[in-house]
DRENLORO-501178 format. One record per residue: residue in one letter; z, y, x of N, C-alpha, C in turn. Coordinates in Angstrom, 3 decimals. Last residue first. Layout:
N
code nZ nY nX caZ caY caX cZ cY cX
A Z Y X Z Y X Z Y X
...
% end
This chain:
126
code nZ nY nX caZ caY caX cZ cY cX
X 54.985 -3.047 14.651 56.132 -3.646 15.353 55.688 -4.757 16.246
X 53.804 -0.127 13.629 53.318 -1.372 14.236 54.425 -1.950 15.100
X 54.558 1.314 10.511 54.884 1.171 11.931 54.381 -0.169 12.441
X 52.072 2.772 8.442 53.109 1.755 8.648 53.318 1.569 10.150
X 51.820 6.336 8.220 51.248 5.042 8.568 52.370 4.026 8.771
X 51.976 8.506 5.659 52.821 7.961 6.723 52.309 6.560 7.003
X 49.836 11.014 4.822 49.997 9.554 4.748 50.830 9.127 5.947
X 49.675 13.883 2.893 50.174 13.297 4.132 50.354 11.803 3.897
X 47.643 16.461 1.575 48.116 15.069 1.465 48.557 14.602 2.842
X 47.547 19.132 2.181 47.225 18.727 0.814 47.781 17.322 0.561
X 49.317 21.376 4.225 48.932 19.997 3.934 48.643 19.817 2.456
X 48.331 24.211 6.054 48.934 23.701 4.824 48.401 22.302 4.538
X 49.161 25.026 9.441 48.168 24.669 8.427 48.898 24.061 7.233
X 49.490 26.800 12.500 50.080 26.347 11.229 48.958 26.056 10.241
X 49.745 26.398 16.060 48.963 26.669 14.862 49.665 26.122 13.619
X 52.872 27.426 17.621 51.779 26.482 17.396 50.980 26.887 16.163
X 50.985 30.235 17.749 51.414 29.149 18.624 52.738 28.652 18.077
X 48.204 31.087 15.576 49.541 31.272 16.112 49.854 30.132 17.072
X 45.977 31.322 13.854 45.839 31.549 15.297 47.196 31.864 15.911
X 46.101 28.626 11.417 46.305 30.001 11.861 46.121 30.094 13.363
X 43.540 26.393 10.215 44.794 26.642 10.924 44.874 28.105 11.327
X 42.029 26.590 6.937 41.977 26.540 8.399 43.352 26.817 8.983
X 42.276 24.550 3.915 41.975 25.746 4.695 41.979 25.501 6.195
X 44.416 21.892 3.715 43.734 22.898 2.903 43.488 24.103 3.808
X 44.270 18.497 5.065 44.706 19.878 4.974 43.882 20.706 3.994
X 45.781 15.463 5.565 44.603 16.083 4.957 45.025 17.511 4.621
X 47.082 13.619 8.177 47.268 14.795 7.340 45.905 15.294 6.873
X 48.794 10.746 9.038 47.467 11.316 8.844 47.644 12.460 7.853
X 51.332 9.763 11.408 50.871 10.331 10.153 49.397 10.719 10.220
X 54.016 7.913 12.649 52.582 8.185 12.783 52.088 8.673 11.426
X 57.263 9.061 13.500 56.367 8.437 12.512 54.925 8.855 12.787
X 58.851 10.546 15.192 58.209 9.348 15.732 57.266 8.646 14.775
X 61.103 11.647 12.750 60.593 11.823 14.112 60.039 10.489 14.623
X 60.034 11.063 9.334 61.010 11.029 10.415 60.328 11.203 11.770
X 59.536 11.530 6.368 58.773 12.005 7.519 59.731 12.161 8.695
X 61.166 11.012 4.280 60.638 9.845 4.989 59.755 10.236 6.170
X 61.682 13.415 3.057 62.746 12.830 3.868 62.281 11.613 4.667
X 59.485 13.913 1.434 59.549 14.564 2.747 60.625 13.960 3.643
X 58.562 10.719 -0.040 59.021 12.110 -0.087 59.177 12.634 1.333
X 55.892 8.727 -1.499 57.041 8.915 -0.624 57.518 10.363 -0.795
X 53.958 6.256 -3.180 54.497 7.618 -3.103 55.755 7.644 -2.254
X 51.984 4.031 -1.209 52.962 4.262 -2.267 53.548 5.658 -2.089
X 49.036 2.488 -0.355 49.786 3.737 -0.270 50.691 3.872 -1.488
X 48.791 -0.661 1.285 48.628 0.158 0.082 49.488 1.397 0.232
X 49.134 -2.553 3.266 48.240 -1.410 3.528 47.921 -0.601 2.280
X 51.177 -4.227 2.728 49.866 -4.660 2.237 48.807 -3.574 2.445
X 53.409 -2.835 3.618 52.935 -3.982 4.406 51.559 -4.476 3.976
X 52.497 0.607 2.852 53.397 -0.539 2.854 52.773 -1.683 3.645
X 52.313 3.982 3.807 51.636 2.687 3.769 52.679 1.577 3.749
X 53.237 6.661 1.746 53.609 5.796 2.858 52.867 4.487 2.707
X 52.453 10.073 0.889 52.355 8.630 0.675 52.791 7.899 1.926
X 52.662 13.116 -0.726 53.108 12.347 0.445 53.115 10.876 0.070
X 50.974 16.021 -1.656 51.220 14.608 -1.973 51.588 13.880 -0.681
X 51.970 19.299 -2.312 51.545 18.334 -1.294 51.916 16.926 -1.720
X 53.086 21.094 -4.064 51.900 20.371 -4.526 51.391 19.339 -3.519
X 55.089 22.277 -2.620 55.481 21.435 -3.762 54.309 20.592 -4.235
X 53.979 21.964 0.824 54.228 22.692 -0.411 54.672 21.721 -1.504
X 54.400 22.020 4.224 54.426 21.154 3.039 54.823 21.995 1.836
X 52.589 22.766 7.097 53.398 23.313 5.994 53.256 22.406 4.782
X 52.711 21.740 10.319 52.118 21.394 9.031 53.068 21.851 7.927
X 51.936 22.867 13.414 52.961 22.972 12.391 52.303 22.775 11.028
X 50.964 20.997 16.263 50.600 21.799 15.102 51.736 21.749 14.093
X 50.018 20.367 19.640 51.049 20.468 18.615 50.572 21.356 17.484
X 47.933 18.041 21.238 48.079 19.401 20.734 49.117 19.392 19.626
X 47.248 15.511 22.127 48.420 16.179 22.712 48.552 17.640 22.316
X 45.440 14.249 20.533 44.881 14.998 21.671 45.965 15.807 22.387
X 46.906 13.341 18.429 46.531 12.360 19.439 45.934 13.022 20.678
X 49.327 15.972 17.822 48.075 15.258 17.573 47.810 14.267 18.704
X 52.479 16.184 16.758 51.725 16.186 18.019 50.487 15.320 17.786
X 53.760 18.202 14.192 52.998 16.996 14.537 52.330 17.204 15.893
X 56.403 19.187 12.285 55.722 19.449 13.547 55.083 18.159 14.022
X 56.544 20.222 8.981 56.587 19.073 9.877 55.823 19.445 11.129
X 58.452 22.138 6.685 57.441 22.080 7.735 57.647 20.822 8.564
X 58.973 22.907 3.161 59.346 22.509 4.507 58.166 22.480 5.447
X 58.053 23.887 0.860 59.362 23.233 0.784 59.825 22.764 2.151
X 56.289 26.859 -0.219 56.520 25.764 0.725 57.926 25.195 0.576
X 55.322 29.014 -1.703 55.593 27.751 -2.405 55.837 26.585 -1.454
X 55.126 31.463 -0.495 53.976 30.553 -0.370 54.251 29.167 -0.942
X 57.444 32.829 -1.541 56.183 33.517 -1.242 55.006 32.576 -1.208
X 59.609 31.163 -1.698 59.000 31.606 -2.952 57.623 32.213 -2.703
X 60.390 28.401 -0.031 59.875 29.727 0.223 59.099 30.168 -1.015
X 63.386 26.551 -0.612 61.965 26.767 -0.847 61.597 28.209 -0.551
X 65.703 25.679 1.911 65.382 26.402 0.693 63.880 26.629 0.603
X 64.819 22.729 3.677 65.781 23.750 3.290 65.349 24.417 2.019
X 63.604 21.354 6.698 63.681 21.397 5.236 64.693 22.468 4.901
X 61.530 20.583 9.357 62.526 21.494 8.814 62.473 21.384 7.303
X 61.015 18.132 11.943 60.751 18.733 10.642 61.850 19.701 10.280
X 59.206 16.529 14.664 60.385 17.118 14.043 60.002 17.721 12.710
X 57.023 15.123 15.375 57.939 15.489 16.453 59.240 16.077 15.905
X 54.938 12.597 14.262 55.907 13.610 13.841 56.886 13.861 14.989
X 51.738 12.171 15.672 53.117 11.708 15.599 54.035 12.863 15.196
X 48.455 12.088 14.116 49.389 12.233 15.218 50.759 11.695 14.899
X 45.636 13.638 12.910 46.255 12.345 13.114 47.199 12.476 14.297
X 44.109 15.782 10.600 45.057 15.664 11.708 45.593 14.240 11.736
X 42.298 15.293 8.613 42.050 16.426 9.490 42.929 16.356 10.741
X 41.021 12.034 7.710 42.125 12.995 7.887 41.731 14.116 8.838
X 38.280 11.455 5.503 38.804 11.413 6.857 39.935 12.422 7.002
X 37.271 11.929 3.010 38.264 10.877 3.115 38.879 10.794 4.513
X 35.263 13.775 3.154 36.499 14.188 2.509 37.600 13.159 2.668
X 33.181 12.278 4.240 33.867 13.248 5.088 35.185 13.684 4.468
X 31.975 10.732 2.258 32.944 10.087 3.158 33.695 11.079 4.014
X 30.305 12.514 0.894 31.302 11.735 0.138 32.351 11.133 1.053
X 28.607 13.492 2.873 29.517 14.410 2.191 30.623 13.659 1.455
X 27.201 11.121 3.558 27.991 11.841 4.546 29.037 12.725 3.868
X 25.913 10.563 1.126 26.844 9.585 1.714 27.757 10.273 2.718
X 24.314 12.864 0.913 25.302 12.539 -0.119 26.350 11.558 0.394
X 22.628 12.598 3.150 23.548 13.727 3.053 24.658 13.449 2.026
X 21.228 10.245 2.428 22.017 10.298 3.666 23.045 11.430 3.583
X 19.996 11.086 0.048 20.911 9.953 0.036 21.811 9.981 1.260
X 18.373 13.169 0.990 19.413 13.430 0.008 20.442 12.317 -0.054
X 16.630 11.755 2.653 17.514 12.762 3.253 18.657 13.097 2.287
X 15.300 10.252 0.684 16.131 9.567 1.677 17.093 10.546 2.345
X 13.989 12.374 -0.677 14.921 11.498 -1.404 15.842 10.795 -0.406
X 12.360 13.383 1.381 13.356 14.242 0.754 14.408 13.410 0.017
X 10.728 11.111 1.873 11.571 11.661 2.924 12.684 12.533 2.338
X 9.388 10.873 -0.585 10.284 9.789 -0.129 11.227 10.286 0.955
X 7.932 13.287 -0.546 8.902 13.029 -1.616 9.879 11.939 -1.187
X 6.305 12.810 1.684 7.241 13.941 1.687 8.318 13.732 0.631
X 4.824 10.612 0.792 5.686 10.473 1.978 6.720 11.596 2.029
X 3.426 11.758 -1.331 4.370 10.675 -1.615 5.331 10.474 -0.433
X 1.821 13.555 0.120 2.785 14.050 -0.867 3.838 12.998 -1.187
X 0.183 11.818 1.640 1.141 12.725 2.305 2.191 13.258 1.339
X 0.206 8.548 0.052 -0.403 9.864 0.285 0.623 10.746 0.982
X 0.398 5.278 1.353 1.033 6.417 0.696 0.282 7.698 1.018
X -0.921 2.102 0.686 -1.039 3.313 1.474 -0.444 4.473 0.676
X 0.003 -1.165 0.840 -0.001 -0.005 0.004 0.002 1.236 0.894
% end
């Protein structure tokens, strides 16, 4: 079967759309930050930005970042079956491995600060 130039262009555009759609659908599932919890602060809620605490994470690239946790932040913990169950901020202990999905860009401060949309506490490898 011989294709006309117009048919080839249409097929190319359709294939490019499929590739882009697959890329866009999977990019949202990748964490923005992967690292180890170095410490955390909890306390009174900040009325200005709706935060309930901060977690300090050392990324796998040895860069430190301050992750702001809001009331709307979802926190999950992986169980033994690799399923994510709901958790709370108290389970973000020093040394825990985490994946953080963020909202927006990090600030230009030291350490950089960013707001978490979702945090996944990885199961510990014993």
